[in-house]
C-alpha positions as CSV (number, residue, x, y, z in Angstrom):
1,M,-21.1,-5.4,-18.7
2,R,-23.0,-2.9,-16.6
3,A,-19.7,-1.7,-14.9
4,R,-18.1,-1.2,-18.4
5,L,-21.2,0.7,-19.6
6,A,-21.0,3.0,-16.5
7,R,-17.3,3.7,-17.3
8,Y,-18.3,4.5,-20.9
9,G,-20.9,6.8,-19.4
10,L,-18.2,9.0,-17.9
11,W,-16.4,9.1,-21.2
12,Q,-19.7,10.0,-23.0
13,A,-20.3,12.8,-20.5
14,R,-16.8,14.2,-20.9
15,D,-17.0,14.1,-24.7
16,F,-20.4,15.8,-24.6
17,V,-19.1,18.6,-22.4
18,F,-16.1,19.4,-24.6
19,E,-17.5,18.6,-28.0
20,R,-21.1,19.8,-27.7
21,G,-21.7,21.5,-24.3
22,F,-19.2,24.3,-24.9
23,P,-20.6,25.1,-28.4
24,I,-24.1,25.2,-27.0
25,L,-23.2,27.6,-24.2
26,L,-21.1,29.7,-26.6
27,I,-24.1,30.1,-29.0
28,G,-26.4,30.9,-26.1
29,A,-24.0,33.5,-24.7
30,L,-23.5,35.2,-28.1
31,L,-27.3,35.4,-28.6
32,I,-27.9,36.8,-25.2
33,F,-25.2,39.4,-25.8
34,A,-26.8,40.3,-29.2
35,V,-30.2,40.6,-27.6
36,R,-28.7,42.8,-24.8
37,E,-27.0,45.1,-27.3
38,G,-30.3,45.4,-29.2
39,L,-32.2,46.8,-26.2
40,N,-33.0,50.5,-26.7
41,E,-33.0,53.2,-24.0
42,P,-36.7,52.9,-23.2
43,A,-36.3,49.2,-22.7
44,R,-33.3,49.6,-20.5
45,A,-35.3,52.2,-18.4
46,I,-38.2,49.7,-18.0
47,I,-35.7,47.0,-16.8
48,A,-34.1,49.4,-14.4
49,A,-37.5,50.4,-12.9
50,G,-38.4,46.8,-12.3
51,G,-42.0,45.6,-11.6
52,D,-44.5,43.9,-13.9
53,D,-43.5,45.8,-17.0
54,A,-39.9,44.7,-16.5
55,R,-41.0,41.1,-16.2
56,F,-43.1,41.3,-19.4
57,L,-40.1,42.7,-21.2
58,G,-38.0,39.9,-19.7
59,A,-40.5,37.4,-21.1
60,R,-40.0,39.0,-24.6
61,V,-36.2,38.7,-24.2
62,M,-36.5,35.1,-23.1
63,Q,-38.7,34.4,-26.1
64,Q,-36.1,35.8,-28.5
65,V,-33.4,33.7,-27.0
66,L,-35.5,30.6,-27.0
67,E,-36.6,30.9,-30.6
68,G,-33.0,31.4,-31.7
69,T,-31.7,28.3,-29.8
70,W,-34.2,25.5,-29.3
71,F,-33.5,23.8,-32.6
72,V,-29.8,24.5,-32.7
73,F,-29.2,23.2,-29.2
74,A,-31.0,19.9,-29.8
75,L,-29.2,19.4,-33.2
76,I,-25.8,20.0,-31.7
77,A,-26.5,17.7,-28.8
78,V,-27.5,14.6,-30.9
79,H,-26.1,14.9,-34.4
80,G,-23.7,12.1,-35.4
81,I,-24.4,10.2,-32.2
82,S,-24.0,6.9,-33.9
83,G,-23.3,7.9,-37.5
84,N,-19.9,9.4,-36.6
85,D,-18.8,6.2,-35.0
86,R,-19.8,4.2,-38.0
87,S,-18.2,6.6,-40.6
88,S,-15.0,7.0,-38.6
89,G,-14.7,3.3,-37.7
90,R,-14.5,4.2,-34.0
91,F,-17.2,1.6,-33.3
92,R,-14.6,-1.1,-33.6
93,F,-12.7,0.3,-30.6
94,I,-15.9,1.0,-28.6
95,F,-17.3,-2.5,-29.0
96,A,-14.0,-4.4,-29.0
97,K,-15.2,-5.6,-25.6
98,P,-18.7,-7.0,-24.9
99,V,-21.0,-4.0,-24.7
100,S,-24.6,-3.7,-25.9
101,V,-24.9,-1.4,-28.9
102,L,-28.4,-0.4,-28.0
103,R,-27.6,0.3,-24.3
104,Y,-24.5,2.2,-25.3
105,Y,-26.3,4.6,-27.7
106,A,-29.4,4.8,-25.5
107,Q,-27.1,5.9,-22.6
108,A,-25.3,8.4,-24.8
109,Y,-28.7,9.8,-25.8
110,A,-29.9,10.1,-22.2
111,I,-26.6,11.6,-21.0
112,G,-26.8,14.1,-23.8
113,G,-30.3,15.0,-23.0
114,L,-29.5,15.6,-19.3
115,L,-26.5,17.8,-20.1
116,T,-28.4,19.7,-22.8
117,M,-31.0,20.6,-20.2
118,V,-28.3,21.8,-17.8
119,C,-27.0,24.0,-20.7
120,A,-30.5,25.3,-21.3
121,A,-30.9,26.1,-17.7
122,L,-27.6,28.0,-17.7
123,V,-28.7,29.9,-20.8
124,I,-32.0,30.8,-19.0
125,A,-30.0,31.9,-16.0
126,G,-27.8,34.0,-18.2
127,T,-30.8,35.7,-19.7
128,T,-31.8,36.9,-16.3
129,M,-28.6,38.9,-16.2
130,I,-30.0,41.3,-18.8
131,A,-33.7,41.3,-17.8
132,P,-35.8,40.0,-14.9
133,I,-37.4,36.7,-15.8
134,A,-40.5,35.5,-13.8
135,G,-40.3,32.0,-12.4
136,T,-43.1,30.8,-14.6
137,T,-41.4,32.1,-17.7
138,A,-38.2,30.3,-16.8
139,R,-40.1,27.1,-16.2
140,D,-42.0,27.3,-19.4
141,A,-38.9,28.1,-21.4
142,L,-37.2,25.0,-19.9
143,A,-40.3,22.9,-20.8
144,V,-40.0,24.1,-24.4
145,Y,-36.3,23.3,-24.5
146,L,-37.1,19.8,-23.2
147,A,-39.8,19.1,-25.8
148,A,-37.6,20.5,-28.5
149,W,-34.7,18.2,-27.5
150,L,-37.0,15.2,-27.4
151,L,-38.5,16.0,-30.8
152,V,-35.4,17.2,-32.7
153,G,-33.1,14.9,-30.8
154,G,-35.3,11.9,-31.5
155,I,-35.5,12.6,-35.2
156,C,-31.7,13.2,-35.4
157,F,-31.1,9.9,-33.5
158,F,-33.2,8.0,-36.0
159,F,-31.4,9.6,-39.0
160,S,-28.0,9.0,-37.4
161,A,-28.7,5.3,-37.3
162,I,-29.3,5.4,-41.1
163,W,-26.5,7.6,-42.5
164,R,-23.8,10.1,-41.5
165,F,-25.5,13.3,-42.7
166,D,-28.2,13.1,-40.0
167,W,-28.1,16.9,-39.4
168,V,-29.0,17.6,-43.0
169,A,-31.9,15.2,-42.9
170,T,-33.1,16.5,-39.5
171,A,-32.9,20.2,-40.6
172,A,-34.8,19.3,-43.8
173,A,-37.5,17.3,-42.0
174,V,-38.1,19.9,-39.3
175,G,-37.9,22.8,-41.8
176,A,-40.3,21.2,-44.3
177,A,-42.7,20.2,-41.5
178,G,-42.8,23.7,-40.1
179,Y,-43.3,25.3,-43.5
180,L,-46.1,22.9,-44.5
181,A,-47.8,23.2,-41.1
182,S,-47.7,27.0,-41.3
183,H,-49.3,27.1,-44.7
184,W,-51.8,24.2,-44.3
185,A,-52.5,24.1,-40.6
186,G,-55.0,21.4,-39.6
187,A,-54.7,19.3,-42.8
188,A,-55.1,15.6,-42.1
189,W,-52.1,14.7,-44.3
190,L,-49.8,16.7,-41.9
191,R,-50.4,14.4,-39.0
192,P,-47.5,11.9,-39.7
193,L,-45.0,14.8,-40.0
194,P,-43.0,16.2,-37.0
195,P,-45.2,18.5,-34.9
196,V,-42.9,21.5,-35.2
197,L,-45.7,24.1,-35.1
198,P,-46.6,23.6,-31.4
199,L,-43.0,24.4,-30.4
200,W,-43.1,27.6,-32.4
201,R,-46.4,28.6,-30.9
202,Q,-45.3,27.8,-27.3
203,A,-42.1,29.8,-27.8
204,A,-44.2,32.7,-29.0
205,L,-46.5,32.5,-26.0
206,L,-43.6,33.3,-23.7
207,K,-43.6,37.0,-24.6
208,E,-47.3,37.2,-23.5
209,M,-46.7,35.3,-20.3
210,A,-49.6,33.2,-21.3
211,P,-50.1,29.6,-20.0
212,L,-48.5,26.9,-22.2
213,D,-50.5,24.3,-24.1
214,W,-48.9,21.3,-22.5
215,R,-50.7,18.9,-24.9
216,G,-48.8,20.3,-27.8
217,L,-45.5,19.9,-26.0
218,V,-46.3,16.4,-24.8
219,W,-47.2,15.4,-28.4
220,A,-43.9,16.8,-29.7
221,G,-42.0,15.0,-27.0
222,A,-43.9,11.7,-27.7
223,Y,-43.2,12.0,-31.4
224,G,-39.5,12.4,-30.7
225,V,-39.4,9.4,-28.3
226,A,-41.1,7.3,-31.0
227,C,-38.3,8.4,-33.5
228,F,-35.7,7.5,-30.9
229,L,-37.2,4.0,-30.5
230,L,-37.2,3.6,-34.3
231,G,-33.5,4.5,-34.3
232,L,-32.8,1.8,-31.7
233,V,-34.7,-0.7,-34.0
234,V,-32.4,0.3,-36.9
235,L,-29.3,0.0,-34.8
236,R,-30.5,-3.5,-33.7
237,R,-31.1,-4.7,-37.3
238,R,-28.3,-2.9,-39.1
239,P,-24.6,-3.8,-38.4
240,L,-22.5,-0.8,-37.7
241,A,-19.9,-2.0,-40.2
242,T,-22.4,-1.3,-43.1
């Protein structure tokens, strides 16, 4: 069974690259191009001069790219991960031979996460082509991408185990949580909701080259992992044929 699961892993990686990886990189490239075209002459002069001012400007550029992509990248990476197989009936082909449903989708989630981080690193590297990015800024941006993937991806994995329109439910949950947290920050009744606000705040800190609040990122990631585990519970209890 392990050998068969490993072969499925190669298939899952191939499918991710063509069905999800290319769209992620395309969106990242288009946004980088848009940010580049939006730079005015004084900004271009600062970049050409180099130094600390150029790195601060590069941090602002990285922040713009990050804020425009962290949610979309995670959503593209995970949406339909199990719901599409159920709605299309493909699960009958996948599990025609003895393969653990939980291990199969957990492996798909892990492979998707790894390749999403590769795509995020490539987008960060692409951003350095238009402005100098300090090493700490690149590291912090990758940390936000990781926390965003864990949070958004975990939520989407859970919803995908329930119904096919997981991307709608994920967007609604994340959007509502962000809106409520921005208007009633600190309210006790917000604690069960997805911790979206820390991601927004950490992304905003990039432009100031300020240290990240790692506790907020860890909490966002832990919340996403909990949602992922709940999704596995649903997959264990609910037959894919339903």
